[in-house]
NUBA-94131 format. One record per residue: residue number from 1; x negated, y negated, z of N, C-alpha, C in turn. Coordinates in nm, 2 decimals, padded with zeros to 4 digits. Each point is the difference from the previous one (the first is absolute). Last residue first. Example, Ala and Ser with C-alpha at 12.3 -4.5 7.8 and 13.67 -1.06 7.14 Angstrom:
// NUBA-94131
ATOM; seq; n.xx; n.yy; n.zz; ca.xx; ca.yy; ca.zz; c.xx; c.yy; c.zz
ATOM; 2; -01.28; 00.22; 00.71; -00.09; -00.11; 00.00; 00.08; -00.11; 00.08;
ATOM; 1; -00.03; 00.57; -00.01; 00.09; -00.12; 00.00; -00.09; -00.12; 00.00;
END
This chain:
// NUBA-94131
ATOM; seq; n.xx; n.yy; n.zz; ca.xx; ca.yy; ca.zz; c.xx; c.yy; c.zz
ATOM; 168; 01.21; 00.71; -01.38; 00.08; 00.12; 00.01; -00.07; 00.11; 00.05;
ATOM; 167; -00.02; -00.56; 00.07; -00.09; 00.12; -00.06; 00.11; 00.12; 00.03;
ATOM; 166; 00.25; -00.47; -00.06; -00.10; 00.06; 00.08; -00.05; 00.13; -00.05;
ATOM; 165; 00.14; -00.39; -00.34; 00.06; 00.10; 00.09; -00.09; 00.05; 00.09;
ATOM; 164; -00.08; -00.30; -00.39; 00.01; -00.05; 00.14; 00.07; 00.07; 00.10;
ATOM; 163; -00.27; 00.21; -00.38; 00.05; -00.12; -00.03; 00.02; -00.10; 00.13;
ATOM; 162; -00.37; 00.40; -00.07; 00.14; -00.01; 00.03; 00.03; -00.14; -00.04;
ATOM; 161; -00.45; 00.21; -00.02; 00.10; 00.06; -00.10; 00.15; -00.04; 00.02;
ATOM; 160; -00.36; -00.17; 00.29; -00.01; -00.05; -00.15; 00.09; 00.07; -00.08;
ATOM; 159; -00.03; 00.17; 00.43; 00.07; -00.14; 00.00; 00.00; -00.06; -00.12;
ATOM; 158; -00.22; 00.40; 00.06; 00.13; 00.03; 00.02; 00.08; -00.15; -00.02;
ATOM; 157; -00.46; -00.01; 00.03; 00.03; 00.07; -00.14; 00.16; 00.03; 00.01;
ATOM; 156; -00.20; -00.16; 00.39; 00.00; -00.11; -00.10; 00.03; 00.05; -00.15;
ATOM; 155; -00.04; 00.33; 00.36; 00.11; -00.10; 00.02; 00.02; -00.10; -00.10;
ATOM; 154; -00.39; 00.29; -00.01; 00.15; 00.06; -00.04; 00.11; -00.09; 00.01;
ATOM; 153; -00.43; -00.16; 00.15; 00.01; 00.00; -00.15; 00.13; 00.08; -00.04;
ATOM; 152; -00.10; -00.02; 00.45; 00.04; -00.14; -00.04; 00.01; 00.02; -00.14;
ATOM; 151; 00.08; 00.45; 00.21; -00.11; -00.09; 00.00; 00.07; -00.14; -00.05;
ATOM; 150; 00.26; 00.39; 00.28; -00.04; -00.04; -00.14; -00.10; -00.11; 00.02;
ATOM; 149; 00.27; 00.43; 00.30; -00.10; -00.10; 00.00; -00.04; -00.04; -00.16;
ATOM; 148; 00.31; 00.36; 00.10; 00.03; -00.08; 00.12; -00.12; -00.13; 00.01;
ATOM; 147; 00.01; 00.36; -00.35; 00.16; -00.05; 00.02; 00.01; -00.07; 00.11;
ATOM; 146; -00.48; -00.01; -00.22; 00.08; 00.11; 00.06; 00.13; -00.06; 00.00;
ATOM; 145; -00.42; -00.23; -00.13; 00.09; 00.06; -00.10; 00.09; 00.11; 00.05;
ATOM; 144; -00.40; -00.12; 00.33; 00.06; -00.08; -00.14; 00.06; 00.09; -00.07;
ATOM; 143; -00.04; 00.04; 00.53; -00.05; 00.09; -00.13; 00.06; -00.09; -00.11;
ATOM; 142; 00.02; -00.04; 00.51; -00.03; -00.12; -00.11; -00.07; 00.08; -00.12;
ATOM; 141; 00.15; 00.28; 00.34; 00.09; -00.09; 00.02; -00.02; -00.11; -00.11;
ATOM; 140; -00.30; 00.34; 00.03; 00.12; 00.05; -00.06; 00.08; -00.11; 00.00;
ATOM; 139; -00.41; -00.07; 00.17; -00.02; 00.01; -00.15; 00.13; 00.06; -00.05;
ATOM; 138; -00.02; -00.05; 00.47; 00.02; -00.13; -00.07; -00.03; 00.01; -00.15;
ATOM; 137; -00.07; 00.40; 00.26; 00.16; -00.05; 00.01; 00.01; -00.14; -00.08;
ATOM; 136; -00.44; 00.19; 00.04; 00.07; 00.07; -00.09; 00.16; -00.05; -00.01;
ATOM; 135; -00.37; -00.37; 00.13; 00.02; 00.15; 00.04; 00.10; 00.06; -00.10;
ATOM; 134; -00.34; -00.43; -00.12; 00.14; 00.05; 00.05; 00.01; 00.13; 00.03;
ATOM; 133; -00.39; -00.28; -00.17; 00.01; 00.06; 00.15; 00.12; 00.03; 00.05;
ATOM; 132; -00.07; -00.15; -00.46; -00.10; 00.12; 00.04; 00.00; 00.03; 00.14;
ATOM; 131; 00.24; -00.39; -00.16; 00.07; 00.14; -00.03; -00.10; 00.10; 00.03;
ATOM; 130; -00.06; -00.46; 00.28; -00.05; 00.09; -00.13; 00.09; 00.11; -00.02;
ATOM; 129; 00.29; -00.32; 00.10; -00.14; 00.01; -00.05; -00.09; 00.05; 00.12;
ATOM; 128; 00.53; -00.17; -00.19; -00.07; 00.09; 00.05; -00.14; 00.00; -00.03;
ATOM; 127; 00.50; -00.25; -00.01; -00.13; -00.03; -00.06; -00.08; 00.08; 00.10;
ATOM; 126; 00.54; -00.05; -00.14; -00.10; 00.08; 00.08; -00.14; -00.03; -00.08;
ATOM; 125; 00.47; -00.30; -00.01; -00.09; 00.08; -00.09; -00.10; 00.04; 00.10;
ATOM; 124; 00.55; -00.13; 00.02; -00.15; -00.02; 00.07; -00.09; 00.10; -00.09;
ATOM; 123; 00.56; -00.21; 00.06; -00.10; 00.03; -00.10; -00.14; -00.01; 00.09;
ATOM; 122; 00.43; 00.13; 00.26; -00.08; -00.13; -00.04; -00.11; 00.06; -00.07;
ATOM; 121; 00.28; 00.30; 00.21; 00.04; -00.03; -00.15; -00.04; -00.15; -00.03;
ATOM; 120; -00.19; 00.44; 00.31; 00.03; -00.14; 00.03; 00.03; -00.06; -00.15;
ATOM; 119; -00.13; 00.45; 00.04; 00.05; -00.01; 00.12; 00.05; -00.13; 00.03;
ATOM; 118; -00.05; 00.30; -00.47; -00.07; -00.10; 00.08; 00.07; -00.03; 00.12;
ATOM; 117; 00.08; 00.33; -00.38; -00.10; 00.02; 00.10; -00.07; -00.11; 00.07;
ATOM; 116; 00.40; 00.08; -00.36; 00.00; -00.03; 00.15; -00.09; 00.03; 00.10;
ATOM; 115; -00.15; -00.26; -00.33; 00.13; 00.04; 00.05; 00.05; 00.14; -00.05;
ATOM; 114; -00.51; -00.14; -00.02; 00.11; -00.02; -00.08; 00.13; 00.05; 00.09;
ATOM; 113; -00.49; -00.24; 00.14; 00.08; 00.11; 00.01; 00.12; -00.01; -00.07;
ATOM; 112; -00.46; -00.25; -00.13; 00.14; -00.02; 00.07; 00.04; 00.14; 00.02;
ATOM; 111; -00.54; -00.22; -00.09; 00.12; 00.05; -00.06; 00.13; -00.01; 00.09;
ATOM; 110; -00.59; 00.01; -00.07; 00.10; -00.10; 00.02; 00.14; 00.05; -00.06;
ATOM; 109; -00.53; 00.17; 00.16; 00.13; 00.04; -00.05; 00.09; -00.12; 00.03;
ATOM; 108; -00.59; 00.06; -00.04; 00.13; -00.05; 00.06; 00.15; 00.06; -00.06;
ATOM; 107; -00.52; -00.01; -00.14; 00.03; 00.09; 00.10; 00.11; -00.03; 00.08;
ATOM; 106; -00.20; -00.28; -00.31; 00.04; 00.11; -00.10; 00.05; 00.12; 00.10;
ATOM; 105; -00.17; -00.41; 00.17; 00.13; -00.04; -00.05; 00.05; 00.13; -00.09;
ATOM; 104; -00.40; -00.10; 00.38; 00.03; 00.08; -00.12; 00.14; 00.00; -00.04;
ATOM; 103; -00.16; -00.25; 00.38; -00.07; -00.05; -00.14; 00.03; 00.09; -00.09;
ATOM; 102; 00.19; -00.17; 00.50; 00.00; 00.12; -00.09; -00.05; -00.03; -00.14;
ATOM; 101; 00.06; -00.27; 00.41; -00.14; 00.06; -00.03; 00.02; 00.13; -00.07;
ATOM; 100; 00.34; -00.33; 00.14; -00.03; 00.09; 00.10; -00.11; 00.10; -00.05;
ATOM; 99; 00.17; -00.35; -00.28; -00.03; -00.07; 00.13; -00.03; 00.10; 00.11;
ATOM; 98; 00.11; 00.19; -00.41; -00.13; -00.08; -00.01; -00.03; -00.07; 00.13;
ATOM; 97; 00.43; 00.20; -00.03; -00.11; 00.09; 00.00; -00.14; -00.04; 00.00;
ATOM; 96; 00.36; -00.29; -00.06; 00.00; 00.05; 00.12; -00.10; 00.10; 00.02;
ATOM; 95; 00.09; -00.14; -00.41; -00.07; -00.12; 00.07; -00.02; 00.05; 00.14;
ATOM; 94; 00.25; 00.28; -00.29; -00.15; 00.02; -00.03; -00.08; -00.11; 00.08;
ATOM; 93; 00.48; -00.03; 00.04; -00.06; 00.13; 00.05; -00.16; 00.02; -00.02;
ATOM; 92; 00.25; -00.37; -00.21; -00.03; -00.03; 00.15; -00.05; 00.15; 00.07;
ATOM; 91; 00.09; 00.01; -00.45; -00.10; -00.07; 00.01; -00.04; -00.04; 00.15;
ATOM; 90; 00.40; 00.26; -00.13; -00.15; 00.07; -00.02; -00.11; -00.10; 00.03;
ATOM; 89; 00.43; -00.18; 00.01; -00.02; 00.08; 00.12; -00.14; 00.07; -00.03;
ATOM; 88; 00.14; -00.25; -00.33; -00.04; -00.11; 00.11; -00.04; 00.11; 00.12;
ATOM; 87; 00.21; 00.21; -00.37; -00.15; -00.04; -00.03; -00.04; -00.09; 00.12;
ATOM; 86; 00.45; 00.09; 00.03; -00.08; 00.14; 00.01; -00.15; -00.02; -00.02;
ATOM; 85; 00.29; -00.37; -00.10; 00.01; 00.03; 00.14; -00.10; 00.11; 00.03;
ATOM; 84; 00.11; -00.09; -00.45; -00.10; -00.09; 00.05; -00.02; 00.00; 00.15;
ATOM; 83; 00.33; 00.28; -00.22; -00.13; 00.04; -00.02; -00.10; -00.09; 00.05;
ATOM; 82; 00.49; -00.02; 00.01; -00.08; 00.02; 00.11; -00.14; 00.02; -00.02;
ATOM; 81; 00.36; -00.06; -00.33; -00.08; -00.11; 00.05; -00.04; 00.01; 00.12;
ATOM; 80; 00.20; 00.38; -00.19; -00.12; -00.04; -00.08; -00.06; -00.13; 00.05;
ATOM; 79; 00.27; 00.27; 00.37; 00.05; -00.03; -00.15; -00.14; -00.05; -00.06;
ATOM; 78; 00.15; 00.32; 00.46; -00.08; -00.12; -00.05; 00.04; -00.02; -00.16;
ATOM; 77; 00.13; 00.33; 00.37; 00.10; -00.10; -00.03; -00.06; -00.11; -00.07;
ATOM; 76; -00.27; 00.38; 00.13; 00.11; 00.06; -00.09; 00.10; -00.11; -00.02;
ATOM; 75; -00.34; -00.05; 00.33; -00.05; -00.02; -00.15; 00.09; 00.04; -00.10;
ATOM; 74; 00.20; -00.19; 00.48; -00.12; 00.11; -00.05; -00.03; -00.02; -00.15;
ATOM; 73; 00.21; -00.43; 00.21; 00.03; 00.14; 00.01; -00.12; 00.09; -00.04;
ATOM; 72; -00.05; -00.48; 00.23; 00.04; 00.04; -00.13; 00.01; 00.15; 00.01;
ATOM; 71; -00.06; -00.49; 00.33; 00.04; 00.15; -00.01; 00.04; 00.03; -00.14;
ATOM; 70; -00.39; -00.35; 00.14; 00.17; -00.01; 00.00; 00.03; 00.14; -00.05;
ATOM; 69; -00.43; -00.04; 00.02; 00.03; -00.06; 00.11; 00.15; -00.02; 00.03;
ATOM; 68; -00.27; 00.39; -00.30; 00.06; -00.14; -00.01; 00.05; -00.03; 00.14;
ATOM; 67; -00.38; 00.34; 00.01; 00.12; -00.01; -00.02; 00.03; -00.15; -00.02;
ATOM; 66; -00.40; 00.40; 00.07; 00.03; -00.13; -00.05; 00.14; -00.01; -00.02;
ATOM; 65; -00.34; 00.32; 00.33; 00.14; -00.02; -00.08; 00.02; -00.13; -00.03;
ATOM; 64; -00.44; 00.34; 00.12; 00.07; -00.10; 00.03; 00.11; 00.00; -00.10;
ATOM; 63; -00.43; 00.30; 00.18; 00.13; 00.01; -00.04; 00.08; -00.12; 00.02;
ATOM; 62; -00.53; 00.22; 00.04; 00.07; -00.13; -00.04; 00.13; 00.03; -00.05;
ATOM; 61; -00.20; 00.39; 00.14; -00.07; -00.10; 00.09; 00.04; -00.15; -00.02;
ATOM; 60; 00.36; 00.37; -00.14; -00.15; -00.02; -00.04; -00.07; -00.10; 00.11;
ATOM; 59; 00.47; 00.11; 00.03; -00.04; 00.12; -00.08; -00.15; 00.01; -00.05;
ATOM; 58; 00.31; -00.25; 00.42; -00.08; -00.01; -00.10; -00.05; 00.14; -00.06;
ATOM; 57; 00.39; -00.23; 00.27; -00.04; 00.14; -00.01; -00.10; 00.01; -00.10;
ATOM; 56; 00.19; -00.41; 00.10; -00.01; 00.05; 00.13; -00.04; 00.15; 00.02;
ATOM; 55; -00.15; -00.39; -00.37; 00.10; 00.09; 00.01; -00.01; 00.07; 00.13;
ATOM; 54; -00.15; -00.53; -00.08; -00.05; 00.14; 00.01; 00.13; 00.12; 00.01;
ATOM; 53; 00.06; -00.49; -00.24; -00.03; 00.04; 00.12; -00.04; 00.14; -00.01;
ATOM; 52; 00.16; -00.48; -00.29; -00.09; 00.14; -00.01; -00.01; 00.02; 00.16;
ATOM; 51; 00.32; -00.34; -00.37; -00.07; 00.03; 00.12; -00.07; 00.13; -00.01;
ATOM; 50; 00.21; -00.42; -00.34; -00.03; 00.14; 00.02; -00.05; 00.00; 00.14;
ATOM; 49; 00.21; -00.39; -00.17; 00.04; 00.09; -00.10; -00.05; 00.14; 00.05;
ATOM; 48; -00.08; -00.41; 00.25; 00.14; -00.02; -00.04; 00.05; 00.12; -00.10;
ATOM; 47; -00.40; 00.11; 00.31; 00.02; -00.13; -00.05; 00.14; 00.01; -00.05;
ATOM; 46; -00.37; 00.31; 00.30; 00.12; -00.02; -00.04; 00.01; -00.13; -00.06;
ATOM; 45; -00.35; 00.41; 00.22; 00.02; -00.11; -00.10; 00.15; -00.02; -00.01;
ATOM; 44; -00.16; 00.33; 00.31; -00.14; -00.04; -00.05; 00.02; -00.13; -00.08;
ATOM; 43; 00.27; 00.25; 00.41; 00.03; -00.07; -00.12; -00.12; -00.07; -00.06;
ATOM; 42; 00.14; 00.38; 00.35; -00.15; -00.05; -00.04; 00.05; -00.07; -00.12;
ATOM; 41; 00.37; 00.07; 00.38; -00.08; 00.07; -00.11; -00.11; -00.08; -00.03;
ATOM; 40; 00.50; -00.02; 00.31; -00.15; 00.00; 00.01; -00.07; 00.10; -00.10;
ATOM; 39; 00.49; -00.24; -00.04; -00.06; 00.12; 00.03; -00.16; -00.02; 00.01;
ATOM; 38; 00.27; -00.36; -00.13; 00.08; 00.05; 00.09; -00.04; 00.14; 00.06;
ATOM; 37; -00.20; -00.30; -00.36; -00.05; 00.01; 00.14; 00.08; 00.03; 00.13;
ATOM; 36; 00.07; -00.03; -00.50; 00.05; -00.10; 00.07; -00.06; 00.00; 00.15;
ATOM; 35; -00.11; 00.34; -00.32; -00.04; -00.12; -00.06; 00.05; -00.14; 00.10;
ATOM; 34; 00.15; 00.43; 00.12; -00.18; -00.01; 00.02; -00.02; -00.13; -00.06;
ATOM; 33; 00.43; 00.11; -00.05; -00.03; -00.05; 00.14; -00.14; 00.00; 00.01;
ATOM; 32; 00.14; 00.15; -00.41; 00.05; -00.14; 00.00; -00.04; -00.03; 00.15;
ATOM; 31; -00.07; 00.42; -00.08; -00.11; -00.07; -00.07; 00.06; -00.14; 00.02;
ATOM; 30; 00.29; 00.31; 00.14; -00.11; 00.00; 00.09; -00.12; -00.09; -00.06;
ATOM; 29; 00.55; -00.02; -00.07; -00.12; 00.04; -00.07; -00.12; -00.02; 00.10;
ATOM; 28; 00.48; -00.13; 00.07; -00.04; 00.13; 00.02; -00.13; 00.05; -00.05;
ATOM; 27; 00.15; -00.45; -00.06; -00.01; 00.03; 00.14; -00.01; 00.13; 00.03;
ATOM; 26; -00.14; -00.27; -00.44; 00.10; 00.11; 00.02; -00.03; 00.04; 00.16;
ATOM; 25; -00.09; -00.45; -00.37; -00.02; 00.07; 00.13; 00.09; 00.11; 00.02;
ATOM; 24; -00.04; -00.34; -00.36; -00.08; 00.07; -00.02; -00.04; 00.09; 00.13;
ATOM; 23; 00.34; -00.33; -00.06; -00.12; -00.08; 00.01; -00.12; 00.11; -00.01;
ATOM; 22; 00.48; 00.12; -00.02; -00.03; -00.08; -00.11; -00.15; -00.07; 00.02;
ATOM; 21; 00.21; 00.28; 00.31; -00.05; 00.08; -00.11; -00.05; -00.10; -00.10;
ATOM; 20; 00.03; -00.20; 00.50; 00.08; 00.06; -00.10; -00.09; 00.07; -00.11;
ATOM; 19; -00.13; -00.15; 00.54; -00.01; 00.02; -00.14; 00.12; 00.04; -00.07;
ATOM; 18; -00.13; -00.18; 00.48; 00.13; 00.06; -00.05; -00.02; -00.01; -00.16;
ATOM; 17; -00.36; -00.16; 00.29; 00.01; 00.14; 00.00; 00.14; 00.05; -00.04;
ATOM; 16; -00.31; -00.45; -00.04; 00.13; 00.03; -00.04; -00.02; 00.16; 00.01;
ATOM; 15; -00.38; -00.26; 00.14; 00.09; -00.09; -00.04; 00.14; 00.03; -00.02;
ATOM; 14; -00.39; 00.27; 00.09; 00.01; -00.07; 00.11; 00.15; -00.08; -00.02;
ATOM; 13; -00.21; 00.27; -00.34; 00.05; 00.09; 00.12; 00.05; -00.08; 00.10;
ATOM; 12; -00.17; -00.20; -00.40; 00.12; 00.07; -00.03; 00.05; 00.07; 00.13;
ATOM; 11; -00.41; -00.23; 00.02; 00.11; -00.08; -00.01; 00.13; 00.07; -00.01;
ATOM; 10; -00.38; 00.23; -00.01; 00.02; -00.04; 00.14; 00.12; -00.09; -00.01;
ATOM; 9; -00.15; 00.12; -00.40; 00.04; 00.13; 00.07; 00.04; -00.06; 00.16;
ATOM; 8; -00.22; -00.31; -00.31; 00.15; 00.02; -00.02; 00.06; 00.11; 00.06;
ATOM; 7; -00.47; -00.09; -00.02; 00.07; -00.06; 00.12; 00.15; 00.01; 00.00;
ATOM; 6; -00.31; 00.12; -00.36; 00.04; 00.09; 00.10; 00.07; -00.03; 00.12;
ATOM; 5; -00.20; -00.26; -00.36; 00.12; 00.02; 00.01; 00.05; 00.11; 00.08;
ATOM; 4; -00.45; -00.12; -00.04; 00.07; -00.09; 00.09; 00.16; 00.01; -00.01;
ATOM; 3; -00.27; 00.46; -00.11; -00.02; -00.14; -00.04; 00.07; -00.11; 00.10;
ATOM; 2; -00.17; 00.49; 00.16; 00.09; -00.07; -00.07; -00.03; -00.14; -00.04;
ATOM; 1; -00.29; 00.26; 00.26; -00.03; 00.02; -00.14; 00.12; -00.05; -00.06;
END
């Protein structure tokens, strides 16, 4: 499902394993390792900007993580100029759902865990569907507008209110 640009994943992992922080790779980050194919995962999509794979602890029948291909910190570290990136992550998430036969885009949940409630500091959008089939625990973990999970709209609203300082 990845575009032809997805071949860059193989090139990055095979060509140079001594990555520096400057090239957008964090050698301690599990998501960077998944994108680089250093760790086995179900990588559904990858191009120069975004990657997508299944969550290893799914909270819904369809639970995907959309991440920037280059390492970006968690959502609290974002600035206003990251809004286009967040919007592209949402579009890719919806496309992945549609490619996996999810037709009711009203029965989905898109959002981010708010620090300190995120286990990986690489920015990642949770894409869950159908919400109507989520169990009790998943409904709590991915509860919109809670102190541990925020929707895309909430994040964009926060980013729009800031100048160029990190989210408070």
